[in-house]
N, CA, C and O of each residue as an XYZ file, in Angstrom:
1032
protein
N      81.090     88.749    135.323
C      79.846     89.869    134.399
C      78.957     88.719    133.623
O      79.208     87.565    133.277
N      77.822     89.553    133.512
C      76.806     88.802    132.570
C      77.255     89.467    131.191
O      76.887     90.610    130.920
N      77.976     88.802    130.418
C      78.272     89.311    128.996
C      76.828     89.237    128.193
O      76.374     90.133    127.482
N      76.386     88.316    128.395
C      75.012     88.069    127.635
C      74.073     89.313    127.759
O      73.648     90.019    126.844
N      73.933     89.377    128.595
C      72.578     90.590    129.554
C      73.428     91.783    129.110
O      72.624     92.563    128.600
N      74.606     92.288    129.054
C      75.311     93.267    128.772
C      75.096     93.587    127.309
O      74.519     94.617    126.958
N      75.578     92.672    126.447
C      75.254     92.482    124.857
C      73.726     93.095    124.417
O      73.522     94.018    123.628
N      72.805     92.369    125.101
C      71.125     92.767    124.751
C      71.286     93.772    125.150
O      71.068     94.518    124.195
N      71.621     94.528    126.242
C      70.986     95.666    126.507
C      71.515     96.809    125.872
O      70.800     97.795    125.691
N      73.368     96.760    125.312
C      73.462     97.728    124.414
C      72.910     97.765    122.995
O      73.022     98.761    122.280
N      72.314     96.653    122.621
C      71.891     96.339    121.289
C      70.174     97.016    121.426
O      69.420     97.063    120.454
N      69.856     97.415    122.580
C      68.521     98.494    122.487
C      68.960     99.982    122.099
O      68.098    100.858    122.157
N      70.264    100.307    121.706
C      70.367    101.707    121.413
C      71.232    101.487    120.050
O      71.709    102.519    119.580
N      71.498    100.246    119.344
C      72.269    100.188    118.172
C      72.157     99.090    117.526
O      71.955     98.071    118.187
N      72.257     99.002    116.055
C      72.269     97.677    115.278
C      72.928     96.635    115.636
O      72.486     95.488    115.705
N      74.241     97.082    115.930
C      75.229     96.135    116.256
C      76.640     96.501    117.131
O      77.047     97.661    117.190
N      77.041     95.854    117.516
C      78.169     96.386    118.726
C      79.229     96.100    117.955
O      79.281     95.452    116.910
N      80.412     96.864    118.817
C      81.664     96.593    117.971
C      82.857     96.464    119.021
O      83.258     97.333    119.796
N      83.358     95.068    118.840
C      84.538     94.772    119.710
C      85.955     94.907    118.834
O      86.204     94.428    117.727
N      86.814     95.737    119.720
C      88.264     96.035    119.302
C      89.197     95.287    119.836
O      88.875     94.471    120.700
N      90.364     95.401    119.478
C      91.654     94.429    119.937
C      92.717     95.389    120.144
O      92.920     96.297    119.338
N      93.424     95.219    121.227
C      94.738     95.852    121.390
C      95.717     94.951    121.602
O      95.259     94.095    122.359
N      97.160     94.641    121.231
C      98.109     93.345    121.427
C      98.754     94.423    122.372
O      99.351     95.376    121.870
N      98.642     94.285    123.720
C      99.210     94.814    125.027
C     101.078     94.327    124.414
O     101.563     93.371    123.809
N     101.688     95.825    125.105
C     102.807     96.013    124.907
C     103.406     96.284    123.408
O     104.627     96.321    123.257
N     102.531     96.471    122.325
C     102.840     96.833    121.145
C     101.786     97.979    120.572
O     100.568     97.873    120.713
N     102.485     99.177    119.851
C     104.020     99.454    120.140
C     104.512     99.657    121.330
O     105.695     99.352    121.482
N     103.810    100.180    122.414
C     104.337    100.023    123.868
C     102.924    100.160    124.253
O     101.940    100.368    123.543
N     103.068     99.942    125.998
C     101.907    100.282    126.852
C     101.445    101.731    126.891
O     100.287    101.977    127.227
N     102.280    102.685    126.571
C     101.966    104.100    126.632
C     100.706    104.066    125.406
O      99.516    104.373    125.474
N     101.424    103.627    124.446
C     100.574    103.735    122.902
C      99.043    103.069    123.167
O      98.019    103.671    122.842
N      99.041    101.886    123.734
C      98.143    101.043    124.096
C      97.382    102.019    125.059
O      96.222    102.021    124.646
N      97.460    102.689    125.935
C      96.615    103.319    126.667
C      96.267    104.383    125.907
O      95.126    104.802    126.100
N      96.864    104.884    125.173
C      96.388    106.151    124.187
C      95.054    105.088    123.214
O      93.914    105.530    123.070
N      95.359    104.089    122.805
C      94.209    103.547    122.199
C      92.925    103.295    122.765
O      91.823    103.602    122.312
N      93.280    102.567    124.040
C      91.843    103.042    125.007
C      91.352    103.990    125.115
O      90.129    104.064    125.231
N      92.032    104.891    125.113
C      91.650    106.229    125.602
C      90.301    106.477    124.394
O      89.102    106.657    124.610
N      91.074    106.397    123.058
C      90.422    106.663    121.787
C      89.177    105.778    121.760
O      88.112    106.393    121.693
N      89.115    104.353    121.802
C      88.099    103.630    121.801
C      87.319    104.102    123.000
O      86.118    103.912    122.806
N      87.561    104.626    124.122
C      86.227    104.835    125.336
C      85.479    106.081    124.593
O      84.276    106.273    124.770
N      86.403    107.054    123.609
C      85.716    108.545    123.271
C      84.722    107.572    121.906
O      83.536    107.821    121.688
N      85.213    106.905    121.432
C      84.422    106.332    120.506
C      83.140    105.224    120.620
O      82.483    104.776    119.680
N      83.022    104.986    121.755
C      82.027    104.303    122.567
C      81.983    102.688    122.351
O      81.006    101.941    122.414
N      83.127    102.432    122.122
C      83.544    100.787    121.711
C      82.736     99.977    122.850
O      82.658    100.308    124.033
N      82.186     98.913    122.278
C      81.389     97.957    123.260
C      82.295     97.045    124.247
O      82.178     96.895    125.463
N      83.068     96.582    123.509
C      83.965     95.322    124.074
C      85.423     95.725    123.517
O      85.560     96.471    122.548
N      86.370     95.224    124.145
C      87.645     95.065    124.122
C      88.539     93.990    124.055
O      88.449     93.422    125.143
N      89.291     93.457    123.403
C      90.047     92.175    123.656
C      91.316     92.846    123.613
O      91.705     93.671    122.787
N      92.104     92.226    124.949
C      93.473     92.432    125.452
C      94.508     91.503    125.081
O      94.869     90.696    125.937
N      95.012     91.488    124.008
C      95.837     90.364    123.577
C      97.039     90.456    124.424
O      97.691     91.476    124.645
N      97.336     88.816    125.042
C      98.760     88.756    125.648
C      99.647     87.916    124.871
O      99.257     86.812    124.492
N     101.052     88.434    124.545
C     101.254     88.178    123.253
C     101.991     87.095    123.620
O     102.508     86.919    124.723
N     102.038     86.219    122.476
C     102.405     84.572    122.430
C     103.391     84.475    120.920
O     103.163     84.895    119.785
N     104.426     83.808    121.441
C     105.566     83.451    120.459
C     105.059     83.083    119.045
O     105.450     83.531    117.967
N     104.028     82.100    119.313
C     103.529     81.498    118.170
C     101.778     81.405    118.012
O     101.011     80.442    117.993
N     101.592     82.710    117.922
C     100.273     83.118    117.848
C      99.727     82.565    116.170
O      99.885     83.184    115.118
N      99.065     81.225    116.366
C      98.772     80.480    115.195
C      97.530     81.072    114.623
O      97.281     80.702    113.476
N      96.698     81.909    115.169
C      95.384     82.542    114.449
C      95.468     84.046    113.797
O      94.639     84.568    113.052
N      96.601     84.553    114.244
C      96.887     85.424    113.868
C      97.878     85.668    112.024
O      98.708     84.956    111.459
N      97.380     86.692    111.727
C      98.234     87.001    110.314
C      99.449     87.754    110.586
O      99.930     87.837    111.716
N     100.116     88.491    109.198
C     101.205     89.277    109.687
C     101.251     90.223    110.581
O     102.167     90.308    111.399
N     100.236     91.054    110.515
C     100.157     92.330    111.190
C     100.206     91.972    112.935
O     101.036     92.457    113.703
N      99.429     91.292    113.210
C      98.893     90.596    114.563
C     100.504     89.646    115.028
O     100.881     89.604    116.199
N     101.244     88.986    113.930
C     102.193     87.843    114.049
C     103.652     89.164    114.611
O     104.177     89.134    115.724
N     103.925     89.942    113.760
C     104.827     90.904    114.118
C     104.583     91.520    115.465
O     105.350     91.321    116.407
N     103.490     92.285    115.552
C     102.887     92.941    116.960
C     103.257     91.853    118.292
O     103.586     92.447    119.319
N     103.238     90.502    118.364
C     103.343     89.777    119.095
C     104.719     89.669    119.198
O     105.166     89.553    120.339
N     105.502     89.680    118.259
C     106.956     89.340    118.661
C     107.598     90.608    118.824
O     108.557     90.608    119.595
N     107.327     91.556    118.344
C     107.797     93.071    118.946
C     108.103     93.042    120.482
O     109.129     93.201    121.144
N     106.232     92.659    120.903
C     106.156     92.804    122.466
C     107.045     92.010    123.145
O     107.773     92.478    124.020
N     107.056     90.940    122.852
C     107.669     89.990    123.490
C     109.349     90.292    123.602
O     110.031     89.989    124.581
N     109.778     90.863    122.544
C     110.755     91.306    122.286
C     111.189     92.413    123.425
O     112.092     92.292    124.253
N     110.442     93.344    123.267
C     110.552     94.430    124.501
C     110.089     94.129    125.805
O     109.816     94.951    126.679
N     110.013     92.770    125.885
C     110.216     92.280    127.244
C     108.878     92.310    128.084
O     108.960     92.370    129.311
N     107.521     92.266    127.393
C     106.210     92.184    127.763
C     106.153     91.091    128.777
O     106.558     90.041    128.278
N     105.818     90.976    129.938
C     105.470     90.248    131.005
C     104.285     89.723    131.296
O     103.322     90.486    131.213
N     104.114     88.705    131.590
C     102.576     88.391    132.273
C     102.249     89.149    133.148
O     101.080     89.532    133.106
N     103.211     89.705    134.366
C     102.935     90.458    135.255
C     102.334     91.929    134.554
O     101.265     92.509    134.746
N     103.413     92.239    133.725
C     103.064     93.688    133.069
C     101.559     93.742    132.395
O     100.853     94.746    132.300
N     101.274     92.513    131.988
C      99.953     92.023    131.357
C      98.738     92.363    132.176
O      97.881     93.184    131.852
N      98.753     91.819    133.003
C      97.658     91.837    134.189
C      97.603     93.159    134.862
O      96.528     93.729    135.048
N      98.906     93.730    135.286
C      98.912     95.253    135.788
C      98.059     96.118    135.097
O      97.095     96.666    135.632
N      98.496     96.310    133.504
C      97.772     96.659    132.597
C      96.419     96.293    132.346
O      95.737     97.207    131.884
N      95.909     95.321    132.507
C      94.602     95.116    132.359
C      93.884     95.731    133.626
O      92.951     96.523    133.497
N      94.338     95.351    134.784
C      93.828     96.034    135.883
C      93.767     97.568    136.058
O      92.809     98.202    136.501
N      94.894     98.031    135.657
C      94.686     99.867    135.266
C      93.413    100.319    134.178
O      92.590    101.226    134.306
N      93.586     99.345    133.088
C      92.156     99.241    132.085
C      91.171     99.388    132.780
O      90.459    100.390    132.839
N      91.074     98.502    133.294
C      89.465     98.021    134.067
C      88.913     99.004    134.817
O      87.766     99.441    134.723
N      89.970     99.413    135.739
C      89.653    100.460    136.633
C      89.252    101.829    135.969
O      88.474    102.548    136.596
N      89.789    102.295    134.581
C      89.722    103.272    134.056
C      88.463    103.588    133.117
O      87.782    104.608    133.217
N      88.205    102.307    131.963
C      87.683    102.348    131.156
C      86.390    101.357    131.369
O      86.634    100.201    131.716
N      85.176    101.715    131.197
C      83.693    101.132    131.374
C      83.591     99.927    130.548
O      83.011     99.005    131.121
N      83.974     99.694    129.420
C      83.307     98.528    128.472
C      84.411     97.381    128.882
O      85.620     97.548    129.043
N      83.666     96.193    129.002
C      84.253     94.966    129.358
C      85.640     94.644    128.641
O      85.897     95.018    127.497
N      86.585     93.836    129.526
C      87.849     93.750    128.512
C      87.860     92.115    128.745
O      87.670     91.570    129.833
N      88.100     91.508    127.603
C      88.463     90.095    127.587
C      89.826     89.476    127.318
O      90.144     89.408    126.130
N      90.535     89.092    128.065
C      91.972     88.411    127.726
C      91.568     87.578    126.311
O      90.572     86.880    126.119
N      92.535     87.847    125.505
C      92.632     87.068    124.319
C      94.377     86.453    124.395
O      95.405     87.111    124.553
N      94.220     85.113    124.234
C      95.736     84.608    124.141
C      95.631     83.174    123.853
O      94.574     82.627    123.536
N      96.789     82.570    123.975
C      96.969     81.012    123.570
C      97.090     80.220    124.839
O      97.388     80.710    125.928
N      96.853     79.054    124.625
C      96.590     78.067    125.827
C      97.896     77.818    126.590
O      97.754     77.652    127.801
N      99.389     77.752    126.007
C     100.498     77.876    126.436
C     100.432     78.455    127.866
O     100.626     77.791    128.883
N     100.078     80.026    127.818
C     100.243     80.837    128.997
C      99.062     80.399    129.876
O      99.151     80.689    131.069
N      98.189     79.875    129.542
C      97.115     79.454    130.879
C      97.545     78.251    131.197
O      97.107     77.841    132.272
N      98.150     77.651    130.710
C      98.916     76.371    131.310
C     100.024     76.601    131.818
O     100.351     75.773    132.669
N     100.850     77.542    131.595
C     101.933     77.612    132.457
C     101.559     78.594    134.064
O     102.088     78.671    135.173
N     100.464     79.161    133.445
C     100.003     79.722    134.861
C      99.458     78.901    135.836
O      99.371     79.211    137.024
N      99.067     77.786    135.312
C      97.562     76.913    135.839
C      96.104     77.256    135.632
O      95.746     78.433    135.608
N      95.512     76.555    135.526
C      93.878     77.209    135.349
C      93.508     78.037    136.589
O      92.889     79.090    136.439
N      93.867     77.598    137.821
C      93.343     78.087    138.716
C      94.028     79.599    138.811
O      93.434     80.668    138.952
N      95.578     79.346    138.680
C      95.843     80.966    138.748
C      95.790     81.733    138.090
O      95.991     82.909    138.397
N      95.454     81.253    136.770
C      94.916     82.057    135.475
C      93.607     83.076    135.901
O      93.515     84.287    136.100
N      92.773     82.082    135.927
C      91.279     82.461    136.573
C      91.190     83.596    137.729
O      90.332     84.459    137.912
N      92.463     83.269    138.496
C      92.673     84.151    139.825
C      92.990     85.573    139.570
O      92.439     86.541    140.094
N      94.014     85.578    138.640
C      94.968     86.481    138.023
C      93.623     87.448    136.786
O      93.302     88.634    136.859
N      93.312     86.795    136.162
C      92.322     87.521    135.019
C      91.167     88.095    135.914
O      91.027     89.313    135.802
N      90.362     87.496    136.731
C      89.514     88.187    137.660
C      89.749     89.107    138.627
O      88.944     89.973    138.970
N      90.894     88.930    139.101
C      91.586     90.138    139.886
C      91.578     91.169    139.524
O      91.300     92.146    140.219
N      92.049     91.190    137.701
C      92.505     92.253    137.063
C      91.229     93.089    136.565
O      91.210     94.223    136.087
N      90.089     92.138    136.832
C      88.609     92.795    136.484
C      88.328     92.360    134.794
O      87.525     92.916    134.046
N      89.028     91.474    134.533
C      88.861     90.928    133.188
C      87.032     90.162    133.248
O      86.493     89.708    134.257
N      86.528     90.227    132.071
C      85.418     89.912    131.996
C      85.071     88.417    131.757
O      84.175     87.765    132.292
N      86.286     87.891    130.525
C      86.413     86.777    130.269
C      87.628     86.277    129.509
O      88.618     86.918    129.861
N      87.861     85.505    128.738
C      88.735     85.285    127.768
C      88.574     84.573    126.470
O      87.553     83.886    126.441
N      89.324     84.543    125.348
C      89.070     83.831    124.125
C      90.345     83.327    123.878
O      91.235     84.045    123.422
N      90.562     81.737    124.233
C      91.766     81.119    123.716
C      91.569     79.945    122.339
O      91.170     78.781    122.326
N      91.907     80.593    121.572
C      91.451     80.170    120.323
C      92.200     78.667    120.034
O      91.491     77.900    119.382
N      93.182     78.280    120.325
C      93.659     77.117    120.274
C      93.386     76.019    121.133
O      93.878     74.918    120.887
N      92.448     76.258    122.385
C      91.926     75.358    123.285
C      90.690     74.713    122.782
O      89.623     75.323    122.727
N      90.819     73.601    122.453
C      89.343     72.737    122.177
C      88.526     72.500    123.508
O      88.965     72.074    124.576
N      87.182     72.891    123.182
C      86.267     72.280    124.300
C      86.475     71.245    125.292
O      86.304     71.288    126.510
N      86.930     70.182    124.444
C      86.905     68.982    125.210
C      88.036     69.142    126.277
O      87.808     68.662    127.387
N      89.595     69.955    125.993
C      90.464     70.218    126.794
C      90.078     71.381    127.808
O      91.013     72.133    128.086
N      89.110     71.594    128.281
C      88.747     72.845    129.051
C      89.018     72.345    130.647
O      89.386     73.076    131.567
N      88.738     70.923    130.716
C      88.170     70.258    131.909
C      88.116     71.332    133.170
O      87.244     72.200    133.161
N      89.121     71.246    134.310
C      88.516     72.463    135.262
C      88.577     73.708    135.180
O      88.347     74.511    136.085
N      89.030     74.029    133.598
C      89.159     75.698    133.472
C      87.760     76.015    133.260
O      87.607     77.236    133.312
N      86.565     75.322    133.019
C      85.484     75.671    132.633
C      84.933     75.995    134.149
O      84.980     77.170    134.511
N      84.398     74.977    135.075
C      84.058     75.345    136.675
C      84.890     76.722    137.202
O      84.290     77.752    137.508
N      86.144     76.607    137.253
C      86.747     77.744    137.642
C      86.668     78.933    137.129
O      86.822     79.888    137.890
N      86.409     79.165    135.711
C      86.048     80.059    135.120
C      84.793     80.528    135.787
O      84.686     81.682    136.201
N      83.803     79.598    135.895
C      82.669     80.482    136.661
C      82.728     80.828    137.933
O      82.079     81.795    138.334
N      83.373     80.224    138.611
C      83.634     80.278    140.067
C      84.316     81.819    140.091
O      84.348     82.598    141.043
N      84.769     81.973    138.942
C      85.671     83.421    138.971
C      85.070     84.581    138.353
O      85.746     85.592    138.161
N      83.582     84.500    137.954
C      82.854     85.132    137.230
C      83.546     85.449    135.759
O      83.430     86.615    135.383
N      84.228     84.568    134.918
C      84.681     84.972    134.056
C      83.951     83.969    132.916
O      83.503     82.845    133.140
N      83.956     84.700    131.610
C      83.102     84.013    130.592
C      84.142     83.615    129.653
O      84.920     84.341    129.033
N      84.026     82.297    129.645
C      84.794     81.764    128.229
C      84.502     81.678    126.913
O      84.004     80.602    126.581
N      84.662     82.501    126.040
C      84.101     82.664    124.555
C      84.485     81.478    123.833
O      85.638     81.072    123.975
N      83.916     81.043    123.297
C      84.054     79.494    121.937
C      83.933     80.093    120.673
O      83.075     80.929    120.390
N      84.859     79.630    119.858
C      85.018     79.745    118.776
C      84.045     78.817    117.631
O      84.024     77.586    117.659
N      83.405     79.489    116.824
C      82.682     78.823    115.416
C      83.955     79.035    114.292
O      84.564     80.102    114.213
N      84.225     77.980    113.529
C      84.999     78.426    112.249
C      84.231     77.755    111.013
O      83.295     76.961    111.120
N      84.861     78.270    109.693
C      83.892     77.748    108.619
C      83.902     76.519    108.158
O      83.108     75.979    107.387
N      85.376     75.870    108.963
C      85.785     74.354    108.618
C      84.719     73.512    109.390
O      84.324     72.495    108.819
N      84.179     73.830    110.685
C      83.223     73.230    111.627
C      82.457     72.451    110.920
O      82.007     72.928    109.877
N      82.099     71.039    111.292
C      80.713     70.368    110.321
C      79.461     71.081    111.412
O      79.567     71.652    112.497
N      78.510     70.809    110.723
C      77.225     71.360    111.575
C      77.267     70.780    112.822
O      77.016     71.484    113.800
N      77.638     69.207    113.002
C      77.579     68.484    114.456
C      78.613     69.164    115.526
O      78.470     69.226    116.747
N      79.832     69.719    114.631
C      80.850     70.109    115.696
C      80.454     71.644    116.159
O      80.704     71.895    117.338
N      79.952     72.544    115.485
C      79.030     73.717    115.638
C      77.888     73.380    116.760
O      77.668     74.112    117.726
N      77.344     72.420    116.543
C      76.443     72.280    117.672
C      77.112     71.954    118.885
O      76.899     72.544    119.945
N      78.045     70.874    118.714
C      78.646     70.768    120.317
C      79.098     71.839    120.801
O      78.838     72.303    121.911
N      80.089     72.465    119.646
C      80.643     73.965    120.762
C      79.920     75.013    121.181
O      80.298     75.776    122.070
N      78.562     75.133    120.404
C      77.442     75.828    120.792
C      76.682     75.746    122.294
O      76.272     76.656    123.016
N      76.658     74.103    122.489
C      76.237     73.633    124.088
C      76.910     74.350    124.948
O      76.393     74.826    125.958
N      78.229     74.505    124.599
C      79.269     74.625    125.452
C      79.439     76.436    125.619
O      80.163     77.043    126.408
N      78.758     76.836    124.866
C      79.233     78.423    124.653
C      78.512     78.971    125.735
O      77.483     78.493    126.211
N      79.469     80.655    126.343
C      78.764     81.207    127.247
C      79.218     82.740    126.912
O      80.374     83.035    126.610
N      78.300     83.534    126.995
C      78.355     85.198    127.115
C      77.881     85.621    125.317
O      76.890     86.227    124.912
N      79.050     85.010    124.537
C      78.578     85.302    123.154
C      79.594     84.350    122.278
O      80.713     84.177    122.760
N      79.357     83.875    121.332
C      80.525     83.204    120.509
C      80.922     84.010    119.382
O      80.157     84.706    118.714
N      82.125     83.881    119.215
C      83.029     84.395    118.003
C      83.033     84.007    117.036
O      83.887     83.131    116.899
N      82.278     84.279    115.901
C      82.162     83.392    114.587
C      83.445     84.149    113.451
O      83.544     85.338    113.150
N      84.308     82.995    113.002
C      85.221     83.137    112.241
C      84.708     83.442    111.063
O      83.920     82.626    110.584
N      84.984     84.538    110.388
C      84.384     84.971    108.937
C      84.818     84.134    107.726
O      84.105     84.131    106.722
N      85.799     83.522    107.767
C      86.506     83.118    106.707
C      87.659     82.308    107.193
O      88.123     82.619    108.290
N      88.210     81.279    106.515
C      89.512     80.463    106.419
C      90.300     81.096    106.677
O      90.247     82.290    106.383
N      91.568     80.451    107.465
C      92.698     81.542    107.419
C      93.096     82.045    108.775
O      92.726     81.555    109.842
N      94.098     83.348    108.575
C      94.272     83.739    109.761
C      93.720     85.231    109.638
O      93.103     85.683    108.673
N      94.045     85.869    110.747
C      93.656     87.434    111.049
C      94.421     88.161    109.958
O      95.556     87.882    109.572
N      93.626     89.141    109.515
C      94.347     90.403    108.627
C      93.788     90.441    107.557
O      93.023     91.405    107.543
N      93.765     89.740    106.398
C      93.306     89.714    105.214
C      91.744     89.943    105.098
O      90.887     89.209    105.588
N      91.523     91.133    104.337
C      90.330     91.845    103.939
C      89.246     90.409    103.787
O      89.584     89.396    103.174
N      88.169     90.547    104.345
C      87.026     89.401    103.918
C      85.961     90.071    103.040
O      85.557     91.220    103.216
N      85.620     89.379    102.242
C      84.626     89.548    101.170
C      83.355     89.097    101.800
O      82.964     87.937    101.930
N      82.635     90.462    102.259
C      81.502     89.727    103.156
C      80.365     89.503    102.288
O      79.445     88.844    102.772
N      80.203     90.079    100.660
C      79.317     89.586     99.783
C      79.122     87.942     99.496
O      78.123     87.409     99.015
N      80.352     87.302     99.926
C      80.735     86.066     99.095
C      80.410     85.158    100.563
O      81.272     84.912    101.405
N      78.913     84.715    100.650
C      78.524     84.041    101.427
C      78.574     84.132    102.862
O      78.675     83.050    103.440
N      78.527     85.177    103.579
C      78.629     85.725    104.878
C      77.131     85.641    105.732
O      76.950     85.671    106.949
N      76.248     85.538    104.743
C      74.773     85.450    105.465
C      74.540     84.014    105.293
O      73.473     83.701    105.821
N      75.194     82.946    104.706
C      74.735     81.627    104.556
C      75.780     81.053    105.866
O      75.378     80.167    106.621
N      76.951     81.586    105.997
C      77.877     81.408    107.123
C      77.085     81.540    108.352
O      76.771     80.597    109.077
N      76.700     83.111    108.588
C      75.947     83.168    110.118
C      74.909     82.667    109.902
O      74.320     82.618    110.982
N      73.983     82.023    108.712
C      72.860     81.305    109.405
C      73.390     80.065    109.910
O      72.681     79.448    110.705
N      74.558     79.571    109.577
C      75.036     78.233    109.929
C      75.307     78.208    111.362
O      75.020     77.315    112.159
N      75.904     79.321    111.575
C      76.207     79.561    112.794
C      74.999     79.603    113.958
O      75.029     78.918    114.981
N      74.119     80.377    113.663
C      73.173     80.886    114.211
C      72.090     79.261    114.734
O      71.388     79.153    115.740
N      72.330     78.201    113.614
C      71.395     77.523    113.972
C      72.344     76.589    115.047
O      71.873     75.597    115.603
N      73.440     76.951    115.213
C      73.891     76.153    116.468
C      73.932     76.390    117.787
O      74.337     75.525    118.564
N      73.361     78.041    118.349
C      73.420     78.605    119.096
C      72.371     79.667    119.439
O      71.850     80.291    118.515
N      72.005     79.927    120.796
C      71.497     81.033    120.896
C      71.578     82.147    121.567
O      70.676     82.751    122.149
N      73.014     82.479    121.442
C      73.787     83.256    121.965
C      74.229     84.080    121.240
O      74.436     83.629    120.113
N      74.599     85.608    121.426
C      75.070     86.279    120.502
C      75.929     86.085    119.549
O      76.698     85.162    119.819
N      76.165     86.717    118.261
C      77.105     86.225    117.744
C      77.979     87.375    117.056
O      77.596     88.408    116.507
N      79.143     86.929    117.235
C      80.137     88.148    116.565
C      80.833     87.478    115.455
O      80.900     86.269    115.235
N      81.305     88.387    114.836
C      81.823     88.057    113.334
C      83.614     88.598    113.140
O      83.691     89.755    112.728
N      84.554     88.120    113.310
C      85.753     88.680    112.851
C      86.560     88.111    112.159
O      86.045     87.165    111.563
N      87.727     88.268    111.932
C      88.809     88.172    110.788
C      88.384     88.692    109.441
O      87.626     88.098    108.674
N      89.043     90.056    109.198
C      89.000     90.595    108.073
C      87.896     91.678    107.880
O      87.563     92.121    106.781
N      87.342     92.072    109.141
C      86.448     93.479    109.223
C      87.110     94.573    109.035
O      87.880     94.987    109.901
N      86.878     95.343    107.646
C      88.104     96.518    107.792
C      87.640     97.828    107.574
O      88.368     98.744    107.190
N      86.358     97.936    107.829
C      86.122     99.174    107.625
C      84.326     99.561    108.007
O      83.589     98.676    108.442
N      83.893    100.807    107.792
C      82.639    100.951    108.094
C      81.471    100.493    107.173
O      80.279    100.391    107.463
N      82.061    100.257    106.063
C      80.834     99.625    105.071
C      80.744     98.180    105.440
O      79.637     97.644    105.379
N      81.875     97.435    105.847
C      81.866     96.253    106.348
C      81.119     95.818    107.512
O      80.710     94.661    107.617
N      80.894     96.885    108.558
C      80.000     96.761    110.090
C      78.951     96.837    109.548
O      78.089     96.175    110.126
N      78.434     97.635    108.207
C      77.346     97.904    107.743
C      76.560     96.749    107.180
O      75.345     96.600    107.304
N      77.490     95.852    106.472
C      76.890     94.773    105.737
C      76.860     93.508    106.981
O      76.584     92.330    106.754
N      77.132     93.950    108.002
C      77.184     92.969    108.942
C      75.534     93.041    109.591
O      75.002     92.025    110.037
N      75.030     94.006    109.575
C      73.634     94.460    110.480
C      72.575     93.189    109.940
O      72.253     92.875    108.794
N      72.235     92.683    111.096
C      71.108     91.600    110.710
C      71.924     90.005    110.589
O      71.359     88.920    110.716
N      73.209     90.201    110.344
C      73.879     89.063    110.551
C      74.212     88.246    111.652
O      74.143     87.034    111.861
N      74.758     89.655    112.589
C      75.637     89.133    114.044
C      75.200     90.295    114.815
O      74.944     91.389    114.311
N      75.145     90.092    115.712
C      75.332     91.264    117.044
C      76.539     92.016    117.687
O      76.494     92.655    118.738
N      77.739     91.815    116.798
C      78.994     91.833    117.120
C      79.904     92.029    115.973
O      80.268     91.065    115.299
N      80.344     93.416    115.687
C      81.554     93.229    114.553
C      82.811     93.285    115.427
O      82.875     93.917    116.481
N      83.739     92.611    114.927
C      84.957     92.426    115.749
C      86.247     92.729    114.423
O      86.496     92.076    113.410
N      86.938     94.131    115.030
C      87.761     94.605    114.217
C      89.181     94.785    114.946
O      89.278     95.400    116.008
N      90.109     94.288    114.390
C      91.418     94.094    114.897
C      92.812     94.865    113.783
O      93.362     95.962    113.684
N      92.864     94.031    113.370
C      94.555     93.927    112.443
C      94.086     95.752    111.719
O      94.875     96.694    111.789
N      92.800     95.844    111.138
C      92.404     96.901    110.508
C      92.825     98.266    111.216
O      93.410     99.182    110.636
N      92.492     98.266    112.379
C      92.822     99.262    113.469
C      94.440     99.465    113.895
O      94.879    100.594    114.118
N      95.171     98.420    113.973
C      96.625     98.269    114.138
C      97.133     99.013    112.794
O      97.749    100.077    112.851
N      96.915     98.559    111.952
C      97.299     99.211    110.637
C      97.200    100.775    110.425
O      98.087    101.463    109.920
N      96.027    101.209    110.875
C      95.744    102.698    111.121
C      96.825    103.400    111.871
O      97.387    104.433    111.506
N      97.073    102.659    113.063
C      97.825    103.349    114.118
C      99.323    103.583    113.382
O      99.969    104.628    113.465
N      99.743    102.330    112.614
C     101.042    101.860    112.311
C     101.465    103.197    110.979
O     102.520    103.824    110.886
N     100.302    103.290    110.144
C     100.292    103.844    109.004
C     100.163    105.509    109.005
O     100.608    106.307    108.180
N      99.264    105.792    110.434
C      98.687    107.055    110.261
C      99.041    107.916    111.898
O      99.164    109.138    111.993
N      99.132    107.137    112.825
C      99.058    107.309    114.133
C      97.823    107.916    114.662
O      96.899    108.025    113.855
N      97.643    108.313    115.811
C      96.810    108.496    116.714
C      95.619    109.219    115.847
O      94.465    108.848    116.062
N      95.877    110.273    114.843
C      94.523    110.832    114.384
C      93.841    109.792    113.324
O      92.645    109.570    113.138
N      95.203    109.119    112.570
C      93.985    107.824    111.884
C      93.559    107.006    112.450
O      92.615    106.397    111.946
N      93.966    106.693    113.506
C      93.176    105.605    114.501
C      92.143    106.080    114.850
O      91.112    105.461    114.588
N      92.073    107.365    115.574
C      90.762    107.924    116.031
C      89.598    108.186    115.286
O      88.465    108.077    115.755
N      89.958    108.667    113.671
C      89.136    108.721    112.624
C      88.578    107.374    112.337
O      87.363    107.227    112.208
N      89.300    106.518    112.246
C      88.822    104.836    111.740
C      87.937    104.436    113.027
O      86.974    103.703    112.804
N      88.185    104.868    114.418
C      87.386    104.308    115.347
C      85.770    104.836    115.068
O      84.742    104.161    115.129
N      85.948    106.445    114.705
C      84.913    107.209    114.705
C      83.738    106.719    113.258
O      82.512    106.615    113.297
N      84.478    106.548    112.342
C      83.862    105.790    111.316
C      83.486    104.288    111.518
O      82.555    103.841    110.847
N      84.142    103.479    112.395
C      83.201    101.941    113.101
C      82.342    102.485    113.569
O      81.289    102.029    113.124
N      82.130    103.560    114.537
C      81.122    103.875    115.454
C      79.906    104.005    115.163
O      78.894    103.564    115.708
N      80.151    105.015    113.739
C      78.742    105.296    113.023
C      78.344    104.216    112.633
O      77.123    104.087    112.545
N      79.035    103.311    112.342
C      78.190    102.346    111.118
C      77.347    101.012    112.245
O      76.813    100.000    111.791
N      77.407    101.282    113.370
C      76.884    100.578    114.090
C      75.176    100.891    114.201
O      74.309    100.189    114.722
N      75.080    101.918    113.662
C      73.649    102.391    113.775
C      72.715    102.460    112.659
O      71.565    102.859    112.841
């Protein structure tokens, strides 16, 4: 799938796109399915399906707990890919695998690409894999029509951002602040300057995530990036208020795109 073209096309009818997040297996696969149904009703543009891992180093407490619980319940790699295959057949938005490199390594690069492509995935986000360590994963991804999404972080130097940007495909995932997922980000504290640094390093569409917690945050990002990425705040809504609160929050985020 040409993710870059898809993003540009969607931007013809909204000011910003919305990418959301599901940790497969938490609270359960049945709940995950209801989450995706709510996302489809809200017109979500892209979805990350996270493959649980025992040491999710980029994730804050909400996601770290969810990863542990999914593994405790026995979520396997086979179940993950089966779930993704069902989801990509049912829902029209692109699905991205999000996970950590240990899983990719254990499968081998070739098998990982074959399994992800076979399940209908559009690409993957592996935050702990430096671009220098991709090796044959890059050509194998291209051969499987998968987009490897690179990350920019606030601690990257301008030279490092430029180097990552040269390897970027589809879009860039811009981390909105230092630290891990979950804690709310003060978007008034330098986000425009940070986005400008990121933009100088790539001509790809830019997403911003980590701490995007509501419709006002999404509106604040208009003009700064092409994709607002919301994860922990959504899962917290389900944990605290169930399906109704989750769906209401998705509608709030959906409205904020225009």
